[in-house]
Backbone as a chain_set.jsonl record, in Angstrom:
{"seq": "MGIHHKAIILFVDDEESILDITTEYFSEKGYHVITASNGRQAVEILHQEKIDCVWDSIYIPRNIKRQGEVMTE", "coords": {"N": [[0.91, -1.282, 0.045], [0.601, 2.219, -0.895], [2.004, 5.449, 0.177], [-0.347, 7.752, 1.138], [-1.004, 11.099, 0.4], [-2.785, 13.665, 2.228], [-4.113, 16.367, 0.73], [-3.465, 19.738, 1.46], [-5.191, 22.565, 1.818], [-5.27, 26.169, 1.716], [-7.356, 28.559, 2.728], [-8.277, 31.82, 2.166], [-9.925, 34.578, 3.237], [-11.797, 37.272, 4.413], [-14.25, 37.058, 5.293], [-15.84, 35.263, 7.704], [-17.91, 33.604, 7.529], [-17.789, 32.344, 4.984], [-15.238, 31.009, 5.121], [-15.962, 29.318, 7.137], [-17.939, 27.663, 5.801], [-16.492, 26.762, 3.667], [-14.457, 25.289, 4.822], [-15.969, 23.463, 6.098], [-17.037, 21.873, 3.922], [-14.747, 21.061, 2.22], [-13.209, 19.693, 4.123], [-14.809, 17.541, 4.523], [-14.702, 16.099, 2.205], [-12.24, 15.126, 2.293], [-9.876, 16.803, 2.452], [-7.286, 18.576, 4.106], [-7.681, 21.416, 5.913], [-6.742, 24.63, 6.164], [-7.172, 28.093, 7.329], [-7.221, 31.553, 6.72], [-7.522, 34.875, 7.991], [-6.809, 37.149, 6.582], [-4.464, 38.687, 4.292], [-1.778, 38.956, 5.577], [-1.858, 37.024, 7.428], [-2.13, 34.794, 5.926], [0.481, 34.794, 4.446], [2.155, 34.316, 6.583], [1.568, 31.723, 7.171], [2.066, 30.431, 4.841], [4.817, 30.525, 5.044], [5.315, 28.85, 7.113], [3.954, 26.409, 6.703], [3.544, 23.57, 4.398], [1.889, 24.019, 1.716], [-0.628, 22.988, -0.581], [-2.51, 23.951, -2.231], [-3.879, 27.206, -2.653], [-6.655, 29.222, -2.075], [-7.868, 32.263, -2.448], [-9.76, 35.161, -1.442], [-11.036, 37.777, -3.774], [-10.098, 40.27, -3.314], [-7.271, 41.47, -2.003], [-5.509, 43.574, -0.205], [-3.018, 45.602, -1.879], [-0.292, 46.084, -0.874], [0.087, 43.564, 0.587], [-0.235, 41.499, -1.519], [2.015, 42.365, -2.771], [4.037, 41.632, -0.984], [3.662, 39.066, -0.771], [4.556, 38.184, -3.379], [7.078, 38.72, -3.321], [7.911, 36.829, -1.493], [7.808, 34.38, -2.712], [9.79, 34.65, -4.709]], "CA": [[0.035, 0.063, 0.049], [1.437, 3.328, -1.066], [1.831, 6.457, 1.036], [-1.334, 8.769, 0.699], [-0.852, 12.573, 0.992], [-3.734, 14.38, 2.29], [-3.736, 17.564, 0.295], [-3.597, 20.84, 2.256], [-5.757, 23.692, 0.969], [-5.147, 27.313, 2.459], [-8.42, 29.403, 2.296], [-7.938, 33.253, 2.785], [-11.121, 35.247, 3.159], [-12.11, 38.079, 5.645], [-15.624, 36.579, 5.822], [-15.966, 34.068, 8.499], [-18.971, 32.433, 7.049], [-17.082, 31.859, 3.899], [-14.208, 30.076, 5.731], [-16.611, 28.094, 7.793], [-18.572, 26.856, 4.719], [-15.536, 25.906, 2.666], [-13.711, 24.355, 5.863], [-16.79, 22.212, 6.358], [-17.127, 21.247, 2.561], [-13.42, 20.476, 1.847], [-12.915, 18.615, 4.959], [-15.83, 16.253, 4.375], [-14.041, 15.715, 0.891], [-10.913, 14.678, 2.754], [-8.778, 17.552, 2.606], [-6.733, 19.372, 5.308], [-7.992, 22.837, 5.439], [-6.247, 25.89, 6.896], [-7.728, 29.327, 7.087], [-6.558, 32.783, 7.339], [-8.76, 35.915, 7.618], [-6.174, 38.039, 5.939], [-3.261, 38.392, 3.703], [-0.712, 38.746, 6.381], [-1.823, 35.726, 8.076], [-1.899, 33.95, 4.894], [1.898, 34.782, 4.132], [2.895, 33.837, 7.755], [1.126, 30.408, 7.077], [2.804, 29.885, 3.776], [6.054, 30.295, 5.593], [5.355, 27.772, 8.236], [3.228, 25.11, 6.27], [3.635, 23.074, 3.002], [0.399, 24.125, 1.193], [-0.824, 22.459, -1.992], [-3.435, 24.926, -2.937], [-4.303, 28.403, -2.122], [-7.756, 29.835, -2.66], [-8.071, 33.493, -1.68], [-10.744, 36.119, -2.061], [-10.517, 38.426, -4.924], [-9.534, 41.565, -2.995], [-6.247, 41.343, -0.973], [-4.676, 44.975, -0.35], [-1.835, 45.683, -2.911], [0.908, 45.73, 0.03], [0.037, 42.101, 0.869], [0.11, 40.899, -2.674], [3.522, 42.611, -3.266], [4.818, 40.709, -0.019], [3.621, 37.457, -1.18], [5.129, 37.901, -4.557], [8.507, 38.706, -2.899], [8.149, 35.615, -0.73], [7.817, 33.262, -3.594], [10.974, 34.676, -5.554]], "C": [[0.949, 1.215, -0.069], [0.914, 4.266, -0.032], [0.697, 7.47, 0.446], [-1.049, 10.202, 1.14], [-2.166, 13.18, 1.025], [-3.579, 16.014, 1.914], [-4.362, 18.755, 1.298], [-4.007, 21.948, 1.389], [-5.738, 24.926, 2.107], [-6.319, 28.189, 1.897], [-8.215, 30.83, 2.973], [-9.171, 34.107, 2.397], [-11.41, 36.121, 4.583], [-13.721, 37.798, 5.966], [-15.656, 35.387, 6.326], [-16.839, 32.956, 8.117], [-18.484, 31.606, 5.867], [-16.1, 30.554, 4.279], [-14.869, 28.97, 6.361], [-17.275, 27.01, 6.827], [-17.458, 25.947, 4.077], [-14.816, 25.006, 3.521], [-14.55, 23.294, 5.859], [-16.764, 21.178, 5.08], [-15.891, 20.403, 2.288], [-12.971, 19.481, 2.835], [-13.602, 17.365, 4.77], [-15.339, 15.611, 3.072], [-12.771, 15.077, 1.004], [-9.643, 15.441, 2.619], [-8.52, 18.179, 3.837], [-7.013, 20.672, 4.97], [-7.438, 23.617, 6.589], [-6.711, 26.979, 6.578], [-7.034, 30.445, 7.375], [-7.618, 33.902, 6.769], [-8.205, 37.092, 6.801], [-4.866, 37.728, 5.183], [-2.028, 38.149, 4.345], [-0.516, 37.456, 7.047], [-1.491, 34.61, 6.871], [-0.333, 33.637, 4.661], [2.504, 34.061, 5.452], [2.609, 32.146, 7.655], [1.891, 29.632, 6.064], [4.267, 29.66, 4.13], [6.45, 29.17, 6.33], [4.943, 26.43, 7.587], [3.614, 24.722, 4.874], [2.158, 22.93, 2.575], [0.41, 23.547, -0.367], [-1.631, 23.3, -2.829], [-3.915, 26.031, -2.039], [-5.562, 29.012, -2.651], [-8.108, 31.024, -1.802], [-9.187, 34.314, -2.309], [-10.104, 37.112, -3.044], [-9.85, 39.693, -4.571], [-8.65, 41.214, -1.642], [-5.537, 42.725, -1.253], [-3.267, 44.767, -1.174], [-0.485, 45.399, -1.995], [1.196, 44.291, 0.15], [0.311, 41.396, -0.434], [1.601, 41.002, -2.95], [4.345, 41.721, -2.347], [4.713, 39.391, -0.409], [4.248, 37.237, -2.589], [6.704, 37.846, -4.169], [8.949, 37.39, -2.326], [8.398, 34.461, -1.766], [9.163, 33.389, -4.588], [12.127, 33.757, -4.993]], "O": [[1.994, 1.233, 0.581], [-0.164, 4.143, 0.55], [0.867, 7.955, -0.673], [-0.861, 10.392, 2.341], [-2.764, 13.274, -0.047], [-3.019, 16.802, 2.677], [-5.486, 18.71, 1.799], [-3.363, 22.283, 0.394], [-6.135, 24.707, 3.251], [-6.29, 28.533, 0.716], [-8.014, 30.945, 4.182], [-9.376, 34.303, 1.199], [-11.237, 35.616, 5.692], [-14.284, 38.378, 6.894], [-15.526, 34.408, 5.591], [-16.646, 31.752, 8.286], [-18.713, 30.401, 5.755], [-16.201, 29.41, 3.834], [-14.476, 27.813, 6.209], [-17.197, 25.792, 6.989], [-17.496, 24.72, 3.985], [-14.51, 23.916, 3.036], [-14.075, 22.178, 5.648], [-16.533, 19.972, 5.169], [-15.978, 19.184, 2.144], [-12.384, 18.472, 2.445], [-13.043, 16.271, 4.847], [-15.664, 14.432, 2.937], [-12.217, 14.541, 0.043], [-8.533, 14.91, 2.654], [-9.443, 18.343, 4.636], [-6.674, 21.123, 3.876], [-7.629, 23.32, 7.768], [-6.782, 27.107, 5.356], [-6.208, 30.39, 8.286], [-8.265, 33.942, 5.722], [-8.973, 37.947, 6.36], [-4.245, 36.684, 5.384], [-1.23, 37.324, 3.9], [0.556, 36.881, 7.233], [-0.662, 33.71, 7.002], [0.103, 32.485, 4.673], [3.371, 33.206, 5.266], [3.472, 31.377, 8.079], [2.306, 28.487, 6.246], [4.903, 28.743, 3.611], [7.543, 28.605, 6.289], [5.543, 25.404, 7.905], [4.032, 25.632, 4.16], [1.388, 22.036, 2.926], [1.346, 23.684, -1.155], [-1.449, 23.356, -4.045], [-4.291, 25.844, -0.881], [-5.487, 29.349, -3.832], [-8.557, 30.906, -0.662], [-9.511, 34.195, -3.49], [-8.887, 37.268, -3.14], [-9.09, 40.218, -5.385], [-9.094, 40.818, -0.564], [-5.052, 42.985, -2.355], [-2.563, 43.769, -1.013], [0.321, 44.55, -2.374], [2.297, 43.807, -0.111], [1.24, 40.591, -0.364], [2.318, 40.054, -3.273], [5.283, 41.085, -2.829], [5.683, 38.633, -0.366], [4.447, 36.072, -2.933], [7.46, 37.012, -4.67], [10.047, 36.881, -2.55], [9.272, 33.635, -1.505], [9.574, 32.395, -5.186], [13.196, 33.67, -5.596]]}, "num_chains": 1, "name": "protein.A"}
């Protein structure tokens, strides 16, 4: 039997209800879900965790996006 990796998804949204719904749905589908309520929190998580997929809200302040771009260089 092979090793199975449970994909880790990071959801970023300032709406707590959106995070609650997506956490419940994707957890039931077998994914490990991590949430962040803002861009700074997301960047911190990305530095600490191995994330397979990031799903963010459409609007994240420009300075946070720049910080995220620098982080991936």
